Structures are given as structure tokens and as C-alpha cells.
RODO-2510 file (C-alpha; in nm, 4 decimals, decimal comma):
residues 349
     n   res          X          Y          Z
     1     m     0,0018    -0,0250     0,0140
     2     s     0,1277     0,3540    -0,0723
     3     s     0,2084     0,5848     0,1935
     4     f    -0,0221     0,8026     0,3820
     5     a     0,1404     1,1002     0,2483
     6     n     0,1045     0,9941    -0,0915
     7     k    -0,2554     0,9426    -0,0735
     8     s    -0,5205     1,1509    -0,2510
     9     e    -0,7633     1,3401    -0,0223
    10     h    -1,0241     1,1061    -0,1214
    11     q    -0,7991     0,7890    -0,0279
    12     k    -0,7244     0,9424     0,3010
    13     v    -1,0688     0,9963     0,3945
    14     a    -1,2199     0,6761     0,2598
    15     e    -0,9496     0,5161     0,4627
    16     a    -1,0371     0,7411     0,7531
    17     e    -1,3878     0,6206     0,7634
    18     i    -1,3164     0,2517     0,7418
    19     e    -1,2063     0,2547     1,0945
    20     s    -1,5327     0,4578     1,2025
    21     f    -1,7456     0,2064     0,9786
    22     r    -1,5460    -0,0579     1,1882
    23     n    -1,5860     0,0451     1,5316
    24     e    -1,9829     0,0908     1,4068
    25     l    -2,0733    -0,2311     1,2845
    26     g    -1,8017    -0,4427     1,4986
    27     p    -1,8686    -0,8281     1,4417
    28     f    -2,0349    -0,7579     1,1062
    29     v    -1,7442    -0,6243     0,9402
    30     v    -1,5267    -0,8531     1,0566
    31     a    -1,7484    -1,1285     0,9248
    32     a    -1,7548    -0,9224     0,5899
    33     e    -1,3638    -0,9344     0,5605
    34     t    -1,3331    -1,2988     0,6042
    35     t    -1,6463    -1,4095     0,3463
    36     r    -1,5269    -1,5943     0,0719
    37     m    -1,8302    -1,4047    -0,1739
    38     a    -1,6987    -1,0719    -0,2393
    39     m    -1,8838    -0,7356    -0,1158
    40     l    -1,8231    -0,3738    -0,0539
    41     f    -2,0028    -0,0836     0,1172
    42     a    -2,0705     0,2484    -0,0463
    43     d    -2,1420     0,5860     0,0668
    44     a    -2,5179     0,6529    -0,0153
    45     e    -2,4595     1,0956     0,1598
    46     r    -2,2243     1,1595    -0,1613
    47     s    -2,3463     1,1894    -0,4712
    48     n    -2,1276     0,8989    -0,7018
    49     c    -2,1542     0,6824    -0,3940
    50     p    -1,8041     0,6152    -0,3550
    51     i    -1,6827     0,2836    -0,2208
    52     i    -1,5815     0,3149     0,1676
    53     f    -1,5101    -0,0803     0,2460
    54     a    -1,3922    -0,3736    -0,0152
    55     n    -1,3315    -0,7015     0,1386
    56     d    -1,0642    -0,9529     0,0492
    57     s    -1,2792    -1,1752    -0,1656
    58     l    -1,3557    -0,8437    -0,4172
    59     l    -0,9922    -0,7631    -0,4108
    60     s    -0,8889    -1,1189    -0,5147
    61     l    -1,1536    -1,1259    -0,7720
    62     t    -1,0946    -0,7700    -0,9098
    63     g    -0,6790    -0,8062    -0,8397
    64     y    -0,7463    -0,4345    -0,7134
    65     d    -0,5458    -0,3317    -0,4178
    66     r    -0,7370    -0,1930    -0,1493
    67     d    -0,6204     0,1996    -0,2098
    68     e    -0,7038     0,1676    -0,5636
    69     v    -1,0611     0,0848    -0,4863
    70     l    -1,1498     0,2975    -0,1913
    71     g    -1,3192     0,6308    -0,2777
    72     r    -1,3951     0,5425    -0,6222
    73     s    -1,7698     0,4758    -0,7938
    74     l    -1,8305     0,0846    -0,8343
    75     a    -1,8795     0,2139    -1,2173
    76     f    -1,5090     0,1998    -1,2601
    77     m    -1,4891    -0,2076    -1,2401
    78     l    -1,7666    -0,2182    -1,5211
    79     v    -1,6475    -0,3032    -1,8505
    80     h    -1,9126    -0,0848    -2,0063
    81     d    -1,8357     0,2160    -1,7937
    82     a    -1,9057     0,4906    -2,0866
    83     d    -2,2501     0,3109    -2,1459
    84     r    -2,5318     0,5227    -2,0356
    85     e    -2,7940     0,2332    -2,0395
    86     t    -2,5220     0,0153    -1,7673
    87     l    -2,4914     0,3199    -1,5889
    88     a    -2,8398     0,3594    -1,5522
    89     q    -2,8930     0,0349    -1,4551
    90     l    -2,6206     0,0584    -1,1651
    91     a    -2,7624     0,3949    -1,0623
    92     g    -3,1457     0,2186    -1,0614
    93     k    -3,0067    -0,0363    -0,8225
    94     f    -2,8929     0,2297    -0,6175
    95     g    -3,1866     0,3597    -0,4251
    96     g    -3,3918     0,0792    -0,5138
    97     t    -3,5526    -0,1583    -0,2719
    98     s    -3,5223    -0,4566    -0,4922
    99     d    -3,3178    -0,7934    -0,4041
   100     k    -3,2863    -0,8941    -0,7573
   101     g    -2,9091    -0,9327    -0,9058
   102     v    -2,8553    -0,7322    -1,2263
   103     e    -2,5322    -0,9000    -1,4307
   104     f    -2,2709    -0,6854    -1,5335
   105     l    -1,9587    -0,7345    -1,7438
   106     c    -1,6507    -0,6318    -1,5147
   107     r    -1,3219    -0,5544    -1,5381
   108     r    -1,0218    -0,7165    -1,3516
   109     k    -0,7231    -0,4543    -1,3024
   110     d    -0,5027    -0,6538    -1,5373
   111     d    -0,7759    -0,5820    -1,7882
   112     s    -0,9606    -0,9395    -1,8278
   113     e    -1,3363    -0,9476    -1,8091
   114     f    -1,5196    -1,1569    -1,5766
   115     w    -1,9468    -1,1825    -1,5165
   116     a    -2,0885    -1,1128    -1,2319
   117     a    -2,4569    -1,0755    -1,0650
   118     v    -2,4045    -0,7626    -0,8610
   119     f    -2,6879    -0,7508    -0,5506
   120     i    -2,7231    -0,3983    -0,3815
   121     s    -2,9256    -0,3231    -0,1046
   122     p    -2,9335     0,0060     0,0871
   123     v    -2,8503     0,0169     0,4753
   124     r    -3,0565     0,2428     0,6824
   125     d    -3,0284     0,4226     1,0075
   126     e    -3,2535     0,4270     1,2797
   127     a    -3,4379     0,7180     1,0976
   128     g    -3,4907     0,5289     0,8121
   129     t    -3,2277     0,7453     0,5801
   130     v    -3,0359     0,5214     0,3358
   131     i    -2,7002     0,6013     0,4576
   132     q    -2,4803     0,3558     0,3013
   133     y    -2,5083     0,0689     0,0128
   134     f    -2,3943    -0,2862     0,0374
   135     a    -2,3238    -0,4559    -0,2579
   136     s    -2,1989    -0,8609    -0,2993
   137     f    -2,0491    -0,9930    -0,6380
   138     v    -2,1166    -1,3421    -0,7466
   139     d    -1,8657    -1,4636    -1,0467
   140     l    -2,0715    -1,5909    -1,3168
   141     t    -1,7671    -1,6734    -1,5460
   142     k    -1,8294    -2,0198    -1,5328
   143     h    -2,2005    -2,0212    -1,5486
   144     k    -2,1895    -1,8070    -1,8823
   145     e    -1,8922    -2,0509    -1,9944
   146     d    -2,1337    -2,3437    -1,9623
   147     e    -2,4056    -2,1346    -2,1183
   148     a    -2,2028    -2,0420    -2,4426
   149     r    -2,0781    -2,3984    -2,4313
   150     s    -2,4338    -2,5459    -2,4465
   151     k    -2,5716    -2,3051    -2,7104
   152     m    -2,2476    -2,3922    -2,9432
   153     l    -2,3246    -2,7643    -2,8725
   154     i    -2,7339    -2,7095    -2,9302
   155     d    -2,6477    -2,5262    -3,2603
   156     e    -2,4124    -2,8661    -3,3317
   157     l    -2,6919    -3,1047    -3,2568
   158     n    -2,9318    -2,9136    -3,5002
   159     h    -2,6252    -2,8709    -3,7748
   160     r    -2,5905    -3,2555    -3,7732
   161     v    -2,9901    -3,3078    -3,7294
   162     k    -3,0432    -3,1559    -4,0966
   163     n    -2,7361    -3,2804    -4,2412
   164     v    -2,8876    -3,6579    -4,0976
   165     l    -3,2350    -3,5601    -4,2536
   166     a    -3,1101    -3,4290    -4,5938
   167     t    -2,9140    -3,7465    -4,6088
   168     v    -3,2156    -3,9705    -4,5326
   169     q    -3,3805    -3,7623    -4,7870
   170     a    -3,1427    -3,8478    -5,0539
   171     i    -3,1634    -4,2230    -4,9698
   172     v    -3,5188    -4,2396    -4,9821
   173     w    -3,5605    -4,0378    -5,3426
   174     q    -3,3312    -4,2522    -5,4854
   175     a    -3,4328    -4,5667    -5,3961
   176     l    -3,7666    -4,4726    -5,4997
   177     r    -3,6068    -4,3509    -5,8215
   178     t    -3,4644    -4,6740    -5,9501
   179     s    -3,6854    -4,9075    -5,8029
   180     s    -4,0696    -4,9845    -5,8242
   181     d    -4,0437    -5,3230    -5,6143
   182     p    -4,1589    -5,2559    -5,2761
   183     k    -3,9044    -5,5012    -5,1293
   184     t    -3,6317    -5,3740    -5,3234
   185     i    -3,7033    -4,9975    -5,1863
   186     q    -3,7207    -5,1053    -4,8442
   187     q    -3,3630    -5,3198    -4,8557
   188     a    -3,2255    -5,0085    -4,9885
   189     i    -3,3327    -4,7674    -4,7818
   190     e    -3,2615    -4,9943    -4,4728
   191     s    -2,9245    -5,1034    -4,5506
   192     r    -2,8250    -4,7405    -4,6267
   193     l    -2,9860    -4,6216    -4,2946
   194     v    -2,7661    -4,8733    -4,0935
   195     a    -2,4487    -4,7820    -4,2444
   196     l    -2,5380    -4,4361    -4,1799
   197     s    -2,6266    -4,5053    -3,8103
   198     r    -2,2857    -4,7057    -3,7598
   199     s    -2,0780    -4,4262    -3,8797
   200     h    -2,2864    -4,2065    -3,6313
   201     d    -2,1922    -4,4452    -3,3309
   202     l    -1,8201    -4,4786    -3,4411
   203     l    -1,8051    -4,0966    -3,3939
   204     t    -1,9854    -4,0932    -3,0692
   205     h    -1,7296    -4,3356    -2,9481
   206     e    -1,4807    -4,0510    -3,0988
   207     n    -1,6497    -3,7999    -2,9257
   208     w    -1,7500    -3,6549    -3,2589
   209     e    -1,4205    -3,4951    -3,3167
   210     s    -1,2958    -3,6855    -3,6034
   211     a    -1,2597    -4,0453    -3,7147
   212     g    -0,9591    -4,2652    -3,8768
   213     l    -0,9974    -4,4134    -4,2097
   214     h    -0,8891    -4,7690    -4,1041
   215     d    -1,1671    -4,7281    -3,8699
   216     i    -1,4472    -4,6035    -4,0941
   217     i    -1,3543    -4,8881    -4,3490
   218     a    -1,3651    -5,1738    -4,0760
   219     n    -1,6928    -5,0274    -3,9601
   220     a    -1,8453    -5,0198    -4,2995
   221     l    -1,7381    -5,3755    -4,3786
   222     e    -1,7623    -5,5149    -4,0332
   223     p    -2,1651    -5,6550    -4,1117
   224     f    -2,0856    -5,7905    -4,4434
   225     e    -1,8056    -5,9943    -4,2895
   226     r    -2,0427    -6,1216    -4,0036
   227     a    -2,3752    -6,1745    -4,2385
   228     d    -2,1771    -6,3531    -4,5101
   229     g    -1,8707    -6,5148    -4,3493
   230     l    -1,6637    -6,3126    -4,5498
   231     s    -1,4143    -6,3526    -4,2693
   232     g    -1,0543    -6,3801    -4,3930
   233     r    -1,1240    -6,2411    -4,7582
   234     i    -1,1283    -5,8726    -4,6772
   235     f    -0,8022    -5,7103    -4,6396
   236     i    -0,7401    -5,3849    -4,5229
   237     a    -0,3777    -5,1783    -4,4761
   238     g    -0,3105    -4,8414    -4,4419
   239     d    -0,2687    -4,5630    -4,1742
   240     n    -0,5458    -4,4600    -3,9771
   241     v    -0,5610    -4,0964    -4,1148
   242     r    -0,7987    -3,8879    -3,9393
   243     f    -1,1125    -3,7286    -4,1044
   244     p    -1,3733    -3,5012    -3,9719
   245     p    -1,7174    -3,6068    -3,8814
   246     k    -1,8872    -3,4855    -4,1938
   247     a    -1,6200    -3,6150    -4,4031
   248     a    -1,6301    -3,9370    -4,1854
   249     l    -1,9883    -4,0117    -4,2793
   250     a    -1,9699    -3,9523    -4,6106
   251     l    -1,6974    -4,2440    -4,6086
   252     g    -1,8698    -4,4674    -4,4529
   253     i    -2,1508    -4,4390    -4,6638
   254     v    -1,9562    -4,4789    -4,9979
   255     f    -1,7673    -4,8008    -4,8646
   256     n    -2,1128    -4,9608    -4,8045
   257     e    -2,1962    -4,8816    -5,1210
   258     l    -1,8801    -5,0445    -5,2676
   259     a    -1,9430    -5,3256    -5,0269
   260     t    -2,3097    -5,4035    -5,1127
   261     n    -2,2077    -5,3936    -5,5119
   262     a    -1,9040    -5,6557    -5,4238
   263     v    -2,1201    -5,9060    -5,2302
   264     k    -2,3808    -5,8989    -5,4671
   265     y    -2,2420    -5,8952    -5,8079
   266     g    -1,8440    -5,8585    -5,7287
   267     a    -1,5748    -6,0758    -5,5880
   268     l    -1,7517    -6,1362    -5,2594
   269     s    -2,0696    -6,3106    -5,4617
   270     t    -1,8267    -6,6509    -5,4942
   271     d    -1,6739    -6,8700    -5,2142
   272     n    -1,3315    -6,7552    -5,3755
   273     g    -1,3104    -6,4030    -5,4307
   274     a    -1,1069    -6,1631    -5,2247
   275     l    -1,1313    -5,7872    -5,1216
   276     h    -0,7770    -5,5673    -5,0882
   277     i    -0,8364    -5,1875    -4,9418
   278     d    -0,4848    -5,0135    -4,9492
   279     w    -0,3833    -4,6588    -4,9220
   280     k    -0,1089    -4,4369    -4,8511
   281     t    -0,0560    -4,0522    -4,7782
   282     v     0,0966    -3,8128    -5,0421
   283     s     0,1425    -3,4353    -5,0190
   284     s    -0,0200    -3,2120    -5,3157
   285     p    -0,0487    -2,8434    -5,3556
   286     e    -0,3711    -2,8574    -5,1764
   287     g    -0,2327    -3,0346    -4,8931
   288     q    -0,2369    -3,3793    -4,7452
   289     r    -0,3983    -3,6373    -5,0259
   290     v    -0,4906    -4,0111    -4,9474
   291     l    -0,4496    -4,2311    -5,2632
   292     l    -0,6723    -4,5188    -5,2078
   293     q    -0,7393    -4,8679    -5,3947
   294     w    -1,0359    -5,0989    -5,3757
   295     r    -0,9134    -5,4013    -5,5406
   296     e    -1,1767    -5,7172    -5,5946
   297     a    -1,0156    -6,0223    -5,7284
   298     g    -1,1360    -6,3923    -5,8027
   299     g    -1,4938    -6,2938    -5,8417
   300     p    -1,7349    -6,3464    -6,1757
   301     v    -1,6188    -6,1910    -6,4765
   302     v    -1,6917    -5,7890    -6,4452
   303     a    -1,8412    -5,5648    -6,6815
   304     a    -1,9074    -5,2211    -6,6985
   305     p    -2,2924    -5,1259    -6,6496
   306     s    -2,4925    -5,0299    -6,8895
   307     r    -2,6003    -4,7753    -6,6537
   308     r    -2,4908    -4,5575    -6,3556
   309     g    -2,6827    -4,7010    -6,0241
   310     f    -2,7393    -4,5189    -5,7216
   311     g    -2,4109    -4,6254    -5,5760
   312     s    -2,1971    -4,5043    -5,8141
   313     r    -2,3636    -4,1700    -5,8147
   314     v    -2,3380    -4,1116    -5,4289
   315     i    -1,9675    -4,2174    -5,4639
   316     d    -1,8793    -3,9709    -5,7242
   317     r    -2,1054    -3,7091    -5,5629
   318     v    -2,0047    -3,7682    -5,1989
   319     l    -1,6062    -3,7821    -5,2779
   320     a    -1,6489    -3,5348    -5,5345
   321     h    -1,8103    -3,2415    -5,3031
   322     e    -1,7322    -3,3673    -4,9051
   323     l    -1,3468    -3,4543    -5,0142
   324     a    -1,2542    -3,2886    -5,3419
   325     g    -1,2038    -3,6574    -5,4710
   326     e    -1,1262    -3,8240    -5,7985
   327     v    -1,2416    -4,1327    -5,8725
   328     r    -1,1839    -4,4196    -6,1543
   329     m    -1,3822    -4,6917    -6,1731
   330     d    -1,1995    -4,9663    -6,4084
   331     f    -1,3899    -5,2904    -6,4524
   332     l    -1,1200    -5,5662    -6,5015
   333     a    -1,2022    -5,8824    -6,6377
   334     d    -1,0868    -6,0387    -6,2708
   335     g    -1,2566    -5,7531    -6,0776
   336     l    -1,3178    -5,4232    -6,0155
   337     i    -1,0519    -5,1619    -5,9566
   338     c    -1,1732    -4,8210    -5,7846
   339     s    -0,9204    -4,5515    -5,7092
   340     c    -0,9553    -4,2930    -5,5083
   341     s    -0,7840    -3,9553    -5,4461
   342     l    -0,9139    -3,7853    -5,1231
   343     l    -0,8125    -3,4333    -4,9618
   344     v    -0,7839    -3,4751    -4,6367
   345     p    -0,9542    -3,2115    -4,4602
   346     k    -0,6985    -2,9575    -4,2519
   347     d    -0,9331    -2,9876    -3,9748
   348     a    -0,9431    -3,3549    -3,9408
   349     g    -0,7391    -3,3371    -3,5857
***
């Protein structure tokens, strides 16, 4: 604390009044000094209601020294100290009888900011005259952070729901467009919704931050291995390159389509066919790219389809739009080779 000779007259008067204040209220002041709640008293008999007492908890919360607080108006702690509306709100609390708190954005000595609920109550003498104001502060910083985090999560959830509904709409529309048989339509919709659901489960285990490419492929193919007894005929090799949620969902749909075609018409439709999926990561002017090959062998003789089905359209559109991808389908006699070049998003984690 600075020496008494160097203090302003306001500070000298304020500190002198504290001694009188302590003597008058005795045990209450001692309790206020030691409580963990930030508190202050202001002089109601002066125009700017200068602070005449501040406890250690308030000083700890704001970072000010006691002699930097005494004699000053409470308004100096507010971030919006030049905002007339904020000052009017504060002035309205002084002299009022409401016990409701008002939220203010406050400034610490180091210029960092914090939200506080400020409760202001009048202190009256025996004649009923307001002689002081008692103010207590509740730090709302964590509450505000939690509030902001909750809003962010709700916004993210809404965004995901909209994306899922758009994907479901596309799946249903394409299934209705490519067939008129109710059973075929049902199977097409169900298999793709199950694939979408499995991708959601994978991302949930990863806290919706990202998913590894190896995990995405294994997750998409696992139902086919289990249901069709294909264990030992599917080989996956490559680093677990991370992809963000939107890209991971897209890739899950793509590999489900490729697997469905392989089981129906390709290498996995026979007893001796096999599937090899491998990839490597390379640098490109746009960033890191994954060069992936899906190679089928040992299946029936393959011929290029006469028309592009739903699966082909999904693969082209999803990879091109979501991952700036390039796709080439080679329908060789021994089996399909699907070559993909996928841009790894910078936010893949």
C-alpha cells in the first residue's frame, strides 16, 4: 500500500471512514472481511456513492489493491463504464429496494473480463435514511462459459440433425427412383440407414471429433463380414488417417455402397473372391491426399454397367463434394478396381 502522504484526499477520507465503519458495525465487518463472497460498502450520502469498504474476496476477484478501490465509484469496475444504459441500470439499483441481482460485465485490474451478478441493498439508520449501500458479487464466469458451450452444442446438434435428414431424404428419393418393387426399396433404404447409423456410432465413440480411415472402412464392412461369412477374405492396410465428422459420414456411405456391390455382383459374391483395400498419404499443392485403391479379385467376370446406379452416383457425388476427391472405376475381367484420391481436410485433427 502507498504511504499516507502520497494518497489523494479521497483515499485519506475513505480509509479514515473505514475505521469508523469498523467500530460502528464491529462483528459484521469482521465477518464481511473474512467471507468468501466478494462484498463492498458504498457511501450513500455522496453523489457518486464512493466505495468505503471492500473485503479481501472482492480484491482477489478483481485484482485491485484496496487503496485503488476506496473512494471510487463502483462504475469504474464495469467494462461498459461509458455506456449510459449500463450506468443507468447501476444507478437504478442504488436507491432501489429490489433484492434481484443485475448482471454486469466487469473488468479486472489486468484488463481481463468477468461476468458478475451484483446484488445491491440499502443500509438505513434509525430514522430510515439510507446512509450506505451494501453490494455483493457472484462470479458468473463459469456459468457464462457453460451457457456458451451449451448453445454451441445445441447449434451443432441442430446442424447435424439437418445434415442427417438431408442424407435420409436423398437415400429415400434415390431408392424410389431406381425401383418400383416395395421389397427392393425397403432393403435399399434399410441397408443405407444402418450404414449411416453405424458411422454415427463410430463418431460417438470418438466424441464427434474425428475418425480414422482404417476404423471407418472396418466399421462399414463389419456387417458384411459377419452376415456373409467373409472373414479372411477382406484385407485392409493403411495408416489410420483422421477425417472430421462430415467427411467420416460420407466415407462410411461410400464404402457401404462399394461393399454392397461387391457382395451382390463382385468378388464377394463367390466363394473364392477376395477384397483388398489399401492406401498411402502423399503431399499435394492443396494439402495431404490419400491415394486409395479398392481391388476385387477372384469373382465373376466383370463388365461395366450399362447405366450408372445409385451407388455410383453416391460415390462420385460424395467424394467430389465432401473431399475434393477424384474417382476412377476400372471394370477389369478379374474384378473391379476403384481408385480414389481424397483430400484430407485441414481440420481432421
